[in-house]
N, C-alpha and C positions, 0 to 999 in steps of 0.2 A: 452721251447722255442715254439713260435707260428709261424705258417707258413701260407702264403696266395698264391693264384694262380694269375698269371699275364696274361694279354693279351698284348703281347709285353712288354711295360714298365708299363702299368696301371693295378691296381688291378681289378679283375673281380667282386669284391664285397666289401662292407664296412667291416671294422674290428675294429671299436672303441670298447674299453673295452673288447677286446678278442672275441667279437661276430663274427661268420663266419670264424674263423681261423681253421687250420688243424694241426694234429700232423705231425711230419716229415715223418713217413711212409705213411700217407695218401697223403701228398702233393707231395712226390717224384714220385708218379704215373703220374703226369702231366708234360708237357714239359717245362713250364716256371714257376718257383717257386721263392718266396722271403721269407726271414725270417724277422719277425717283431723285430726291435731293442728293447730289454727289458729295462724297467726302470732302471736307475742307470748306463747305459752304453751309449757310443757314438761310432759311426763308422766314421772315417775320410776317405774320398774318394779322392784319388789322381788320377785324370783321364788324366794326360798328361804323356807321357813316361819318359821324363826327370825328372819331380818331383817324379814320382813313383820310378825310379831307385835310386835317391838320398835318398828318405825316406827308402827304403829297405836296403841300405848300413848302414844308421844310426841305424835301428832296429837291424841288425846283429852285428854291431860293439859294440853297447851298450848293447846288449842282452836284449832288452826291452821285457817285459812279455806281449806280444800282439799277438792276432790271426791275420794272414795276409792271405787274399784271392786274387788270381789273377783275374783281370777283363779284359774286352775286350781291354781297353786302359791304365790300370794302376793297382792299388791295393786298397784294403780296409783294414784299420787297426782298430782293436777293442781295446777300453780302457774303464776303469771305469770312470764315469763322476766325475769331481772335484766339481760340484755344483749340486743342485737339479734341475732336468729337464732343462738342458741348451737348448738354442734355436737351431733350425736347421739353417744352413746358406749355401749359395752358392757362390763358387769362392771367398773365403776370403783369404787374405794374413796372413800366420802364422808368429810368432815372429822370426822364423829362415829363413824366406824369401821364403818358398814354398807356393803353393796355393792348396786349397782343398775345398771340400764340407763337411759339418758336418751333420750327421743324428743322432738324439738324441732320446733315449728311453723316452716313455711317450708323444712323439710329433707326433704320427702316422707315424713314420719313418720306412722304410724297405729297405733291400738290396737284390739284386738278387743273388741267389746261384745256379740256374739252368737255362740255356738258350737254347732254341730249342732242348730240350732233352739231353743236355750235362751238367752235374754238373760242376760248376766252381772248380778250383784247389785251395786247401789250401796250401800255401807256408810255413806257419808256424802255428802250432797248440799249444794252451795253454788251459787248463781247465778254464771254465768261472770264477770259484772262485779264480783262481790264476792270472787273468789278472790285470795288475797294473793300478793305477790312471794315467790319462793323464798328462804328464809333462806340466809345465807352458809354456815352449818354443813351445808347439804345440797349444797355444791359439791364437785366431785371433787378429791381430793388424793392424789397418788402418795406413797408412803412407803417408806423403806428396808426391806429384807427383815428380818424378825424384830424389827421395832420398831413400837410403838404398836398392838399387837394387843389392843384393850381388851375385846373380848367375852370374858366368863368370868373376868376378873381379879377376884380376891378378896383377902382378908386375907393378907399375907405375900408378895404377888406384885410388890411394888415399884410400887404405883399412884402414890404421891406423886411419886417421881422421874420416872416416865413422863410425868406431867402437866406437871411442871416443864420437862422436855425438849421436850414437845409445844408448850408456849407459844412457845418460841424457834423451833421448826420452823414453826409457823403464821405467826409474824411474817415469817419468810423467804419464806413463800408469799403474802405480801401481805395477811394478815388484820390488821385494826385491833385496838386493845386492847379496844374494846367488843365487837367480833365474837368475839374469843377468850373474853372473859368470859361471853359467851352460849353458846359452844360447850362449854366445860369442864364446867359444871354438867349439861348434857344427857348428856354421856358418863358422868359420875358417877352420875346418878340413874337412867339407863335402860340403859346399855350394860355398866357394871361389874356383876359378879354380886353383890358386896358393896360398897355405896357408902361413900365417906368421909363424915365428919361435915361439917356446914355450916361449922364453924370451920376445919377443915382445908382445905376448898375456898376459903374466904376468904383463908387464909394463902397458898395456892398462887397465887391470882390477885391478890395485892397488887402494888403498883406496882414494888417492887424485883425482882419475878420477871421483869419485862420488860426486854429489852435496849433501850438508847437507839435512837430511830428512825433517827438518822444512821448508827449502827453496822449496823443491819439493812439499810438501803439500800446500804451499802458491800458487805455480803455478797451482796446480790442482784446488784449490778453485777459481782461476781466470777463471777457466772453459775453457780449451782448448776444443773447440766445437767438439763433437763426435756424429755424427748423429745416428750411430748404437746403442750406449749406450742409448741415449735418446729414440730412437724408441723402443728398447727392454724393457726399464722401462715402457713406456706407454702401450705397448702390455700386459705386465704382470699386471700392475695396473688396467687397464680398460677392459681387455679381448677383445682386438680389433681383428677383422677379416676383410678381404676384400671380399665382395660378389658382383659379377658383377660390379666391379670397384667403389663400394661405401663402405667406411669404416664404419663398424658397431661396437657398443660396447654392452657388456652384462649389462643389467640394470633390476633389480628386476624380473629376471626369463626369459627374452627373449632378443634377439639381435635386436637393433634398430639403425637406421642411426646415426652416431656420429656427432652431430651438434656443438660440442664444442671442436673439436680436436685442433683448433687454440689456444684456451684458455689453454688446457692441455699443449701444447708445450711451450707457453709463461710462464706458471708456472714453467717450467723446466729451460728455458733460457729467461729471460725477454726481453733482447735487441736483440733477434734473428733476423737475416736478412732473406729476402724472399727466397734467394737461399738455405739457411740453412734449413729453414722450409720445403721447397720443397724436400730436401734430406731426411728429417725425414719421410715425407708423402710417398715418393717414396719407401723407405725401407719397411714401413708397408704394402704398397700395394703389394710389391713383395714377402715378407716373409709370410704373413698371408692370402694368396689367397685361397678361398674355391673352391674346385673342384665341380662345379655345376652338372657335369654329375654323380658324385657319391653321391650327396646329396639327400637323400630320407627322406622326412618328413613323420612322422607317421600320417596318416589322421584321426586317431581315438583318438588322444590325444588333449584334450581341455585345453589350458593354461589360467588360471584365476589368480586373485590376490593372492590367498592363496594356490594354488596347481596346479598340472598337472593331470587332471582327464582322466582316460582311459575309454572310452565309452564301450569297449568290456568286460573288466574285472571288471569294477566298482571300480577300485583302485584309491586312491589318491596318486600320486607319488611326490617325492621331486623335487625341482628345481635342474638343473644340467647344468652348463655352457658348458660342453663338448657336450651336445645335442643342435644342432642348431635349433632354432625356432624363427620365425620372428613376431609372433602375440601373444598378451595377452589381453583377455577381461578385461575391468575395472569393473569386477564383482567378488563377493566372492561366492564360492561354499558352499551351505548349503542345504543339502537334506531335511531339515525340514521347509524351508522357505515357507511362503504363503502370498498372498496379495489379499484380497477380492475385492479391488478396480480394480485390474487388470483383474480378472475374470469377473467382472461386465462390464467393458469397452469392453472386447473382445466379450462378448455376445451381447452387444448393437450394436457394429459396424458390426458384422457378423450375426445379427438377430437371434442369438441363434442356428444357423445352425451348428450342431456338425461336419458334414463333412468338412465344410469350416474352422472351428476352428482347426480341426486336420490337415488340409492342411497348415494352417498358422504355426502351431507348426513344421511341417515337413520342411517347407521352412526355418524357423529360424534354425532348426537343420542342414539343408544342408549348411548353412553359416559356421557352425563349422567344417565341414568335408573338409579336404584339398585335395579334388579331385572334378572332375565334371562328374563322371561316369553316373549320372542320366540325364545329357544333357538337362536341362530345364532352361528357363528364366521366370521371373514372371512379369506380367503387372497388376497393380492395376487400375481398370477402373470404372469411374463414375463421376458424376457432383460434385459440391462443397458442403461443409457442410455435408460430409458423413463419416468422420473419417479417410480418406486417410492420411492426413497430420499428424494426431495424431499417427497413426501406423508407418509411416515412421520415425517420430522423435523418437519414442520409439526404433525402430530398430537401428537407428544411435547411440543413447545413449548406448544401450546394447553392440554394437560392439566397440564403441570408435573411435575417429577421425582418429587414425592411421591405423585402420583396414578396412576402406572402402574408395573407391574413389567415386567421384560424377560427373561422365562424362555423358553427355546427350547421348541418344541413337544414334542420328544422327552424333555424333562426336567421339563415342567410337572406331571406326575403323580408325580414322585419324592417320597419320604417327607417331606422337610423343605421342599420347594419350594412345595407347595400353600398353606402358611401365608403365603407372600409375597403371595397374592392378597387377603388380608384388607383390606377398606376401599379396594381399588384400583378405579379406574374402568375401567381397561383393562390387558390384558397384551399387550405388543407384542414379538413374537419375529421377529428378522430372519434371513434366509438359512437355511431349514430343508431345503436340498437334501440328497440322498443319505442320507435316513433312512427307516426304515419305521415307520409308526404302529402301535404294539402295544396299549398299554393303553387301548383305546377306551372301555371301560366307565367308567373314571374321567373320561376326557375328556368324554364325553357328560354326566356329572354336572356337571362344571365349566361347560360351555357352557350347561347348563339352569338353573344356579343352585341345584341341589339341595343339601341339607345334607350336608356332608362332615366327617370327622374330620381335623384337622390337628395338626401337632406342630412345635414349635421345639426346637432342640437343648437338652437339659438341662431341659426343662419338660414338664409333663403335657399329654397331648393334650386338645384341646377341639374343639367343633363350630362351624363357621361356615356361612353361606349366601353364597357369593361372588357378586358381581354384575358382576365385571369383564367387559368386552367383549373377546373374544380376536381379535387381529389379527396375522396372520403373513404373511411374504413369502417367495417362492421363485422360482428360475429354472425348476425342474422340480418338478411336483407330486409329493409323496412317495406311495409305495404304502402300502396298509393291508391288514392281515389281515381286517379287518371289511368285509364286502361288503353289509351290511344297509342297508335303506332308512333305518332309524333313525340310522345313521352319516352317510349321504350327505345327508339332508335338513337336517342341522345346519350344512352348509357353504354359504357364499356365496363363490364363486371369481370374483374380479374380474380380467379380463385387462388388462394394460397393454401396449397395442399401439403406442403412440407411439414415435418414435425422435428423439433429440435429439443434435445434434453442435455443435461450436463453429463450424461453417461456416453454421449456420442464420442467416437474415437477422435473426430476432428473438432470437438468442442473447443472454442477459443473465446475466453471471457474478454479479450482485448480487441475483438473484431471491429467493434464500433470505432475505436481509435485508429485502427489500421486502414479503414476505408474512408477516413476523413482527413488524412494527411494532405498537405499541399499537392504532392504528386498524385495521390489518389483522386482528388477533386479535379485536377487538370485532366486526368484520364477520363473521369466521368463526363467532363465537358466535351471531350472528343467523342464519347459514345452518344451524348445528346445531339451533337452536331451531325453525326451519322444519321441518327433517327430523324432529325429535322429535315435533312436533305432527302431522305427516303420518303418522308411524308409529303414534302413539296413536289417531288417527282411523281409519286403515285396518286396524290390528291386524296388519299384516305389512309386510315390506320390499318396495320396488319390485323387480320381476323383469325386468331387461333381457334381451332376446333373446340377446345375446352372452354373458351370464353363464350362462344356461341351457345354451347350446351347450358351454361349457367344462366344466360339471358332467357333462353327458351323455357327453362324450368321456372324461372322467376315469373314469366308471363302467366304460366299456369297457376303457380302458387298465389299470385297476386289477384287472380280473377276467379270468383266462384263460378262464372260461366264456363271458362276454359277448364277449370277443375271438374265441373259436371260433365263436360264432353269427354274428358280424359277418363273419368271414373266409370262412365257408362259405355265407354269404348264405342261411341257413335261415329260411324263413318260419314264421309261427306254425302254419300248416296242416301243414307238413312235420314240425314238432316233435310235433304231436298225432298224426300218423299212424305215428310210429315207437315201438316198445316202449321203455320207459324204459331197460332194461338195454342194448339195442342202441345207443341214443343215447349212453349213457355210454361204452360200448366204443369207439364211433367217436371220441368226445372224447379218450379216453386215447391212441388211435392218433395223433390229430392232435397231441397234446402231445409225444409221442415224436419225431414227424417234425419238430416245431418246436424240438427240442433242449432241451425242459424235462425236468429230472431227475425220476426216479420219486418221489423224496421231496418234490418241489414240486408234484406233480400233485394237483389238488383231489380230495378224497374223494367217494365216491358220494353220501353224505347231503348234503354241502354243495353238490354239483353240482345235485341235485334241488331244493334250497332256492332256489338262484339262478334256476333255470328258472321255478319257481313265482312268485317275486317279479318276474322280468322280464316275464312274460306275464299275471300276475295269474290264474294257474290255480287250480283247486280244490285244497284241501289233500289230499283223498282221491283216489287214482288209480282209473282205470277198468280193471276186469279183463274182457277179452273172452273169447270162446269158445275161443280158442287157448291160453288160460291165461296169456297175457302181460299185463303191467300197462302202462297208457298214461296220459299226462297227460290231464287233463280240464278243459274250460272250466267256469267257474262258472255255475251255473244261474240 
């Protein structure tokens, strides 16, 4: 048996495939403990006092070979499953009229055995190998409203007719005559408030009470609509899950939004009504909901068309639908793949600068890692005909349409747009010229992978931890109101200085096709893997000299304060020798002479902050004998 630790009712760790479980001796040292239901077994949870008492009477009277544990509100009864990996369910009506939850082995089900330091009491003990198979009368049966409510029925409440009708109903649900003849007496003896006599039960269960088998089969074929059965079949056939209120299906190695659920349902019941369809969808939503708090994606597993590649161990792993993954590259892993055209193109675009090419590989590798621990965004900078579009198209083809969003920088923080980053490997925004970056607080959260609240239209907000690598392109770098180091250090600005024309000797109009063949994309994956490994080993991106120059220039161009210091060629010593208010007054005069409107002149507080950040001065000013305040070097 495998055991897990709970935080109140929730596991403190994942436990799929036995990982992270404890032995009984290890687990019982904790205050809140649960046992994982083993494959081949089920636990029926009767959590109302009345139903628990009735079930316990039945267990004792029939001497059922079941383990029974007392819970806070009822009992847990253990049985062997009658089918392979039956589904879990919540608050379903059983054939005998009681209600319970079912927790099934192989379905990540568990039951609490110790609460707040107190082990729960076993009322009845049976060795696991001796536990009996669950009787048919303990299977879930949906019933029409206001029908077959057996609890509390007594003399004068129509018990006989209800049981007659119930026989036919159970037949339509697939019960055999023997199973029905076992079910009816249990309802009579333990569920009715006043039982019928043995002779009355014998009369009710006589052969004439049963419809002919062929007639029942005909009724079943007419398909009495059962949303639970249809939903269960669909869940099994298509491996459906509900992740953040979106139903996903397992396809070719990963989970993707199920866009054909309506078709799947119609294939089961062609003339299905809207309300019936909604019942099926609602059941799937409720039963297959993924606990997002416990879902931890392995950031070092790369899912591609032919394998799941482990970056750290260099292993090729098999596909496994029990492992939830939402992205798969449309690329085949081939460690021997090579494409000379791709190497040539990268050298031409990046002017054979090895540092920049390495940075490109690392950026591509970062898109494969399902985390944002490096906290960087990329900006491709330069005029036209320089290879930017070719590189962006290459990245998009490499990642595949489903794995990247295409939200512009100025819109990525909008109310409904942030939700589009969920489960994306990258956000690629083209042409962000002529905008001013405003909401940098949210931007920095997105670049850093911090938890953020997102919302889709018509749905409740929820929290995600985005890991998309942000890649943008521009001809002119946009200005920002944020002049802080926290903003600047999140950007890696890659200059595109190459120039291409149709007159070039090596001009190739088919280069886009040549660098996106299957072989070329497999080679690009190898380059991305190299970059990712280098990034993991070094813990940071390569910092080419030309990239640093672009960022330093942007800091000056983006700040009137830094532009003023640069224009006036003020040294650090000169800044230290001038009183703070004099320096600011001279800055204001310079702004006016430069044609900057009063409303756009940086305020005194922000001016002082930029000076301190620029020279790494002490936060506290120095007050001299003349009463003036001066900037001061750190001691």
